[in-house]
N, C-alpha and C positions, 0 to 999 in steps of 0.2 A: 504494500500500500504506500502511496506517495504521501509524505507528510504535508499537512496544511501550512500555508504561509501564515505568519503571525502567531499569536499566542491564544490558546483556548482559555477563556476566563470562566465559562460555565458550559456544562453539557449534560443533557439528559436524554434518555430514550423514551420515545412516545410509545403508547401501548401497541400500536400497529407497526412499529419497526423503525421509522425514521429517527434521526438524531436532531435535536434542537440544540443549537449552540450559540453562545455569545463569544465573539473572537475579536481580539485587537488586531487590526490590519496595518496600523502604522508601526514603523520600526522604533526600537528603544531610543529614547531621548528626543524623538521628533515631536514637535508641538504644532498644531493641536493633535491630541490623541484621537484616533478614529476607531470606533468599535462597531461591529455589525451583528445583527441577529439573523441567523440563517437556519434553514432546515435542510439536512442532508438526507434526501429520500433514497439515495443509493446505499446508505450505510447497511452493512450486513449482507449485501448482495455481491455477486461476482463483479458487477459493474463498478463497485467501489474501488477496485484495484486500478482502474483507469486514471484515478486521480482527478484533479480539478477542484474548483470550489463552487458551491451553490451560490445563486444570486442572493444578495441581501434582501431580507424582508423589511428591515429598518436599519438605519445607520445614524450614529450620533458622533459629534466631534466636541471636544472640550479639553480642559486642562487636567482633569482628575479621572484616572481609569476606574477607580472604585465607584465614583459617583455615576459615571456613564453606565457601568455594569448594573448598578442598583436601579437605574431608570429602566433598563431593558429587562431585568430579571422577572418582574411580574408578567410581562408578555410571554417570556420564554417558559414560565412555569404553568401557563394555562393552555390546555389543548384547544379550548374554544377561541382564544385570542390568536393562537398560531393558525388555526383553520381560517379565521377571519382575514388575517394578513395574507395568507396564501390565495384566498379568493380575490381580495382587493388587487393583488399583483397579477392575477390571471394565471396562477400556477396550478389551480385546481378547478 
């Protein structure tokens, strides 16, 4: 499996298989810090070995990684919110 660029700040598996993750995409020491909320629907499947990154459902920029992660975590922890974001982006 190809490693993801950036740093995974939060990750959980949804009941039907995909991974929800919050990931920092900016490099260490770069300001502003950018974090994204994404759903990896290929997780746990043979296609996951192909690598790549899923499109972000939401992204934030700011000065404090912990604050940005705290803002996205409620969305990431809710299956209903993840489904809503997927629908809004046209991924479902």
